[in-house]
Jmol script that loads the backbone (N, CA, C; Angstrom):
load data "model"
ATOM      1  N   MET A   1       0.884  -1.256   0.148  1.00  0.00           N
ATOM      2  CA  MET A   1      -0.025  -0.106  -0.021  1.00  0.00           C
ATOM      3  C   MET A   1       0.946   1.291  -0.050  1.00  0.00           C
ATOM      4  N   ALA A   2       0.567   2.198  -0.899  1.00  0.00           N
ATOM      5  CA  ALA A   2       1.232   3.363  -0.970  1.00  0.00           C
ATOM      6  C   ALA A   2       0.566   4.667  -0.418  1.00  0.00           C
ATOM      7  N   HIS A   3       0.927   5.439   0.303  1.00  0.00           N
ATOM      8  CA  HIS A   3       0.042   6.377   1.103  1.00  0.00           C
ATOM      9  C   HIS A   3       1.037   7.889   0.875  1.00  0.00           C
ATOM     10  N   GLY A   4       0.445   9.001   0.260  1.00  0.00           N
ATOM     11  CA  GLY A   4       1.076  10.131   0.308  1.00  0.00           C
ATOM     12  C   GLY A   4       1.240  10.657   1.727  1.00  0.00           C
ATOM     13  N   SER A   5       2.405  11.314   2.079  1.00  0.00           N
ATOM     14  CA  SER A   5       2.586  11.841   3.483  1.00  0.00           C
ATOM     15  C   SER A   5       2.094  13.104   3.651  1.00  0.00           C
ATOM     16  N   ARG A   6       1.766  13.776   2.446  1.00  0.00           N
ATOM     17  CA  ARG A   6       1.075  14.985   2.168  1.00  0.00           C
ATOM     18  C   ARG A   6      -0.415  15.054   1.971  1.00  0.00           C
ATOM     19  N   ASP A   7      -1.079  13.733   1.966  1.00  0.00           N
ATOM     20  CA  ASP A   7      -2.471  13.614   1.622  1.00  0.00           C
ATOM     21  C   ASP A   7      -3.281  14.370   2.900  1.00  0.00           C
ATOM     22  N   GLU A   8      -4.081  15.366   2.322  1.00  0.00           N
ATOM     23  CA  GLU A   8      -4.869  16.113   2.969  1.00  0.00           C
ATOM     24  C   GLU A   8      -6.312  15.407   3.066  1.00  0.00           C
ATOM     25  N   THR A   9      -6.533  14.476   2.601  1.00  0.00           N
ATOM     26  CA  THR A   9      -7.947  13.958   2.438  1.00  0.00           C
ATOM     27  C   THR A   9      -8.115  12.614   3.550  1.00  0.00           C
ATOM     28  N   ALA A  10      -7.144  11.769   3.180  1.00  0.00           N
ATOM     29  CA  ALA A  10      -7.160  10.487   3.829  1.00  0.00           C
ATOM     30  C   ALA A  10      -6.010  10.614   5.000  1.00  0.00           C
ATOM     31  N   ASP A  11      -6.389  10.460   6.398  1.00  0.00           N
ATOM     32  CA  ASP A  11      -5.282  10.370   7.290  1.00  0.00           C
ATOM     33  C   ASP A  11      -4.484   9.313   7.226  1.00  0.00           C
ATOM     34  N   ILE A  12      -2.998   9.622   7.297  1.00  0.00           N
ATOM     35  CA  ILE A  12      -2.176   8.291   7.132  1.00  0.00           C
ATOM     36  C   ILE A  12      -1.984   7.431   8.114  1.00  0.00           C
ATOM     37  N   ARG A  13      -2.584   7.859   9.291  1.00  0.00           N
ATOM     38  CA  ARG A  13      -2.777   7.072  10.405  1.00  0.00           C
ATOM     39  C   ARG A  13      -3.538   5.907  10.293  1.00  0.00           C
ATOM     40  N   GLU A  14      -4.661   6.100   9.402  1.00  0.00           N
ATOM     41  CA  GLU A  14      -5.637   4.992   9.192  1.00  0.00           C
ATOM     42  C   GLU A  14      -4.941   3.837   8.509  1.00  0.00           C
ATOM     43  N   SER A  15      -4.037   4.363   7.504  1.00  0.00           N
ATOM     44  CA  SER A  15      -3.389   3.385   6.538  1.00  0.00           C
ATOM     45  C   SER A  15      -2.157   2.679   7.549  1.00  0.00           C
ATOM     46  N   ARG A  16      -1.710   3.433   8.376  1.00  0.00           N
ATOM     47  CA  ARG A  16      -0.859   2.776   9.186  1.00  0.00           C
ATOM     48  C   ARG A  16      -1.684   1.645  10.267  1.00  0.00           C
ATOM     49  N   LYS A  17      -2.904   1.990  10.694  1.00  0.00           N
ATOM     50  CA  LYS A  17      -3.623   0.939  11.479  1.00  0.00           C
ATOM     51  C   LYS A  17      -3.989  -0.195  10.559  1.00  0.00           C
ATOM     52  N   PHE A  18      -4.209  -0.054   9.188  1.00  0.00           N
ATOM     53  CA  PHE A  18      -4.664  -1.226   8.228  1.00  0.00           C
ATOM     54  C   PHE A  18      -3.523  -2.139   8.221  1.00  0.00           C
ATOM     55  N   VAL A  19      -2.225  -1.629   8.055  1.00  0.00           N
ATOM     56  CA  VAL A  19      -1.209  -2.738   7.843  1.00  0.00           C
ATOM     57  C   VAL A  19      -0.644  -3.429   8.965  1.00  0.00           C
ATOM     58  N   LYS A  20      -1.018  -2.631  10.304  1.00  0.00           N
ATOM     59  CA  LYS A  20      -0.275  -3.075  11.618  1.00  0.00           C
ATOM     60  C   LYS A  20      -0.688  -4.488  12.051  1.00  0.00           C
ATOM     61  N   ASP A  21      -2.121  -4.791  11.558  1.00  0.00           N
ATOM     62  CA  ASP A  21      -2.647  -6.110  12.161  1.00  0.00           C
ATOM     63  C   ASP A  21      -2.547  -7.343  11.097  1.00  0.00           C
ATOM     64  N   ALA A  22      -1.735  -7.020  10.187  1.00  0.00           N
ATOM     65  CA  ALA A  22      -1.620  -8.214   9.027  1.00  0.00           C
ATOM     66  C   ALA A  22      -0.155  -8.196   8.608  1.00  0.00           C
ATOM     67  N   PRO A  23       0.736  -9.113   8.718  1.00  0.00           N
ATOM     68  CA  PRO A  23       2.133  -8.901   8.545  1.00  0.00           C
ATOM     69  C   PRO A  23       2.327  -8.951   6.847  1.00  0.00           C
ATOM     70  N   TRP A  24       1.521  -9.421   6.179  1.00  0.00           N
ATOM     71  CA  TRP A  24       1.768  -9.224   4.799  1.00  0.00           C
ATOM     72  C   TRP A  24       1.359  -8.107   4.104  1.00  0.00           C
ATOM     73  N   ARG A  25       0.918  -7.201   4.806  1.00  0.00           N
ATOM     74  CA  ARG A  25       0.578  -5.972   4.588  1.00  0.00           C
ATOM     75  C   ARG A  25       1.881  -5.022   4.635  1.00  0.00           C
ATOM     76  N   VAL A  26       2.033  -4.059   3.605  1.00  0.00           N
ATOM     77  CA  VAL A  26       3.209  -3.378   3.614  1.00  0.00           C
ATOM     78  C   VAL A  26       2.694  -1.997   3.356  1.00  0.00           C
ATOM     79  N   LEU A  27       3.088  -1.036   4.046  1.00  0.00           N
ATOM     80  CA  LEU A  27       2.771   0.401   3.868  1.00  0.00           C
ATOM     81  C   LEU A  27       4.066   1.102   3.583  1.00  0.00           C
ATOM     82  N   VAL A  28       4.069   1.945   2.275  1.00  0.00           N
ATOM     83  CA  VAL A  28       5.140   2.988   1.885  1.00  0.00           C
ATOM     84  C   VAL A  28       4.554   4.213   1.962  1.00  0.00           C
ATOM     85  N   GLU A  29       5.227   4.913   2.888  1.00  0.00           N
ATOM     86  CA  GLU A  29       4.790   6.420   2.871  1.00  0.00           C
ATOM     87  C   GLU A  29       5.577   7.308   1.954  1.00  0.00           C
ATOM     88  N   LEU A  30       4.909   7.855   0.976  1.00  0.00           N
ATOM     89  CA  LEU A  30       5.725   8.483   0.004  1.00  0.00           C
ATOM     90  C   LEU A  30       5.740  10.026   0.238  1.00  0.00           C
ATOM     91  N   ASP A  31       6.655  10.754   0.096  1.00  0.00           N
ATOM     92  CA  ASP A  31       6.538  12.149   0.115  1.00  0.00           C
ATOM     93  C   ASP A  31       5.909  12.721  -1.007  1.00  0.00           C
ATOM     94  N   SER A  32       4.364  12.512  -1.053  1.00  0.00           N
ATOM     95  CA  SER A  32       3.735  13.247  -2.128  1.00  0.00           C
ATOM     96  C   SER A  32       2.283  13.320  -1.606  1.00  0.00           C
ATOM     97  N   ASP A  33       1.353  13.963  -2.505  1.00  0.00           N
ATOM     98  CA  ASP A  33       0.090  14.365  -2.137  1.00  0.00           C
ATOM     99  C   ASP A  33      -0.957  13.073  -2.291  1.00  0.00           C
ATOM    100  N   ARG A  34      -2.279  13.457  -2.313  1.00  0.00           N
ATOM    101  CA  ARG A  34      -3.143  12.328  -2.452  1.00  0.00           C
ATOM    102  C   ARG A  34      -3.270  11.463  -3.783  1.00  0.00           C
ATOM    103  N   GLY A  35      -2.863  12.235  -4.837  1.00  0.00           N
ATOM    104  CA  GLY A  35      -2.613  11.564  -6.213  1.00  0.00           C
ATOM    105  C   GLY A  35      -1.660  10.908  -6.579  1.00  0.00           C
ATOM    106  N   LEU A  36      -0.508  11.117  -5.811  1.00  0.00           N
ATOM    107  CA  LEU A  36       0.663  10.345  -5.910  1.00  0.00           C
ATOM    108  C   LEU A  36       1.329  10.388  -7.543  1.00  0.00           C
ATOM    109  N   LEU A  37       0.659  11.375  -8.275  1.00  0.00           N
ATOM    110  CA  LEU A  37       1.033  11.395  -9.749  1.00  0.00           C
ATOM    111  C   LEU A  37       2.550  11.720  -9.763  1.00  0.00           C
ATOM    112  N   ASP A  38       3.213  12.322  -9.013  1.00  0.00           N
ATOM    113  CA  ASP A  38       4.677  12.534  -9.058  1.00  0.00           C
ATOM    114  C   ASP A  38       5.470  11.234  -8.736  1.00  0.00           C
ATOM    115  N   ARG A  39       4.850  10.342  -8.055  1.00  0.00           N
ATOM    116  CA  ARG A  39       5.259   9.115  -7.863  1.00  0.00           C
ATOM    117  C   ARG A  39       4.945   7.805  -8.886  1.00  0.00           C
ATOM    118  N   ALA A  40       4.279   8.138 -10.073  1.00  0.00           N
ATOM    119  CA  ALA A  40       4.027   7.270 -10.946  1.00  0.00           C
ATOM    120  C   ALA A  40       5.162   6.195 -11.256  1.00  0.00           C
ATOM    121  N   ASP A  41       6.431   6.671 -11.511  1.00  0.00           N
ATOM    122  CA  ASP A  41       7.252   5.812 -11.925  1.00  0.00           C
ATOM    123  C   ASP A  41       7.658   4.768 -10.830  1.00  0.00           C
ATOM    124  N   TRP A  42       7.687   5.241  -9.496  1.00  0.00           N
ATOM    125  CA  TRP A  42       8.142   4.301  -8.548  1.00  0.00           C
ATOM    126  C   TRP A  42       6.763   3.380  -8.289  1.00  0.00           C
ATOM    127  N   ILE A  43       5.632   3.766  -8.339  1.00  0.00           N
ATOM    128  CA  ILE A  43       4.487   2.907  -8.323  1.00  0.00           C
ATOM    129  C   ILE A  43       4.458   1.837  -9.494  1.00  0.00           C
ATOM    130  N   ALA A  44       4.828   2.304 -10.823  1.00  0.00           N
ATOM    131  CA  ALA A  44       4.812   1.296 -11.711  1.00  0.00           C
ATOM    132  C   ALA A  44       5.800   0.280 -11.565  1.00  0.00           C
ATOM    133  N   ARG A  45       7.182   0.586 -11.131  1.00  0.00           N
ATOM    134  CA  ARG A  45       8.233  -0.236 -10.678  1.00  0.00           C
ATOM    135  C   ARG A  45       7.917  -1.294  -9.746  1.00  0.00           C
ATOM    136  N   ASP A  46       7.239  -0.751  -8.610  1.00  0.00           N
ATOM    137  CA  ASP A  46       6.955  -1.461  -7.395  1.00  0.00           C
ATOM    138  C   ASP A  46       5.840  -2.520  -7.833  1.00  0.00           C
ATOM    139  N   CYS A  47       4.857  -2.214  -8.629  1.00  0.00           N
ATOM    140  CA  CYS A  47       3.922  -3.241  -9.243  1.00  0.00           C
ATOM    141  C   CYS A  47       4.631  -4.291 -10.308  1.00  0.00           C
ATOM    142  N   LEU A  48       5.439  -3.945 -11.074  1.00  0.00           N
ATOM    143  CA  LEU A  48       6.142  -4.741 -11.918  1.00  0.00           C
ATOM    144  C   LEU A  48       6.841  -5.984 -10.839  1.00  0.00           C
ATOM    145  N   ASP A  49       7.688  -5.300 -10.043  1.00  0.00           N
ATOM    146  CA  ASP A  49       8.458  -5.970  -9.135  1.00  0.00           C
ATOM    147  C   ASP A  49       7.452  -7.127  -8.254  1.00  0.00           C
ATOM    148  N   PHE A  50       6.363  -6.605  -7.892  1.00  0.00           N
ATOM    149  CA  PHE A  50       5.495  -7.506  -7.145  1.00  0.00           C
ATOM    150  C   PHE A  50       5.092  -8.592  -8.028  1.00  0.00           C
ATOM    151  N   PHE A  51       4.584  -8.182  -9.319  1.00  0.00           N
ATOM    152  CA  PHE A  51       4.251  -9.363 -10.118  1.00  0.00           C
ATOM    153  C   PHE A  51       5.185 -10.226 -10.499  1.00  0.00           C
ATOM    154  N   ARG A  52       6.349  -9.763 -10.539  1.00  0.00           N
ATOM    155  CA  ARG A  52       7.611 -10.765 -10.974  1.00  0.00           C
ATOM    156  C   ARG A  52       7.732 -11.591  -9.649  1.00  0.00           C
ATOM    157  N   ASN A  53       7.732 -11.164  -8.411  1.00  0.00           N
ATOM    158  CA  ASN A  53       7.914 -12.160  -7.250  1.00  0.00           C
ATOM    159  C   ASN A  53       6.976 -13.067  -7.207  1.00  0.00           C
ATOM    160  N   VAL A  54       5.600 -12.767  -7.502  1.00  0.00           N
ATOM    161  CA  VAL A  54       4.500 -13.751  -7.275  1.00  0.00           C
ATOM    162  C   VAL A  54       4.427 -14.675  -8.560  1.00  0.00           C
ATOM    163  N   ASN A  55       5.294 -14.577  -9.514  1.00  0.00           N
ATOM    164  CA  ASN A  55       5.478 -15.237 -10.795  1.00  0.00           C
ATOM    165  C   ASN A  55       4.365 -14.971 -11.801  1.00  0.00           C
ATOM    166  N   LEU A  56       3.641 -13.823 -11.673  1.00  0.00           N
ATOM    167  CA  LEU A  56       2.639 -13.447 -12.498  1.00  0.00           C
ATOM    168  C   LEU A  56       3.181 -12.575 -13.970  1.00  0.00           C
ATOM    169  N   LEU A  57       4.502 -12.490 -13.956  1.00  0.00           N
ATOM    170  CA  LEU A  57       4.911 -11.692 -14.994  1.00  0.00           C
ATOM    171  C   LEU A  57       6.401 -12.125 -15.175  1.00  0.00           C
ATOM    172  N   ARG A  58       6.871 -12.182 -16.297  1.00  0.00           N
ATOM    173  CA  ARG A  58       8.087 -12.453 -16.601  1.00  0.00           C
ATOM    174  C   ARG A  58       8.550 -11.616 -17.848  1.00  0.00           C
ATOM    175  N   LEU A  59       9.721 -10.833 -17.398  1.00  0.00           N
ATOM    176  CA  LEU A  59      10.300  -9.776 -18.252  1.00  0.00           C
ATOM    177  C   LEU A  59      11.562 -10.032 -18.236  1.00  0.00           C
TER     178      LEU A  59
END
end "model"
wireframe off; spacefill off
backbone 0.3
color backbone group
């Protein structure tokens, strides 16, 4: 899960609570706003890495 640290709509504490009780959940706090548009490259790379790690993508 990615959450912008400058998100003024959704409180980042809610995301922290969401991942706290499930060890398979991961929160990455990005220096960004709600849209995360300035982090699109990071999000794309992270998604591709995830799909490779679970053998859903071979590149």
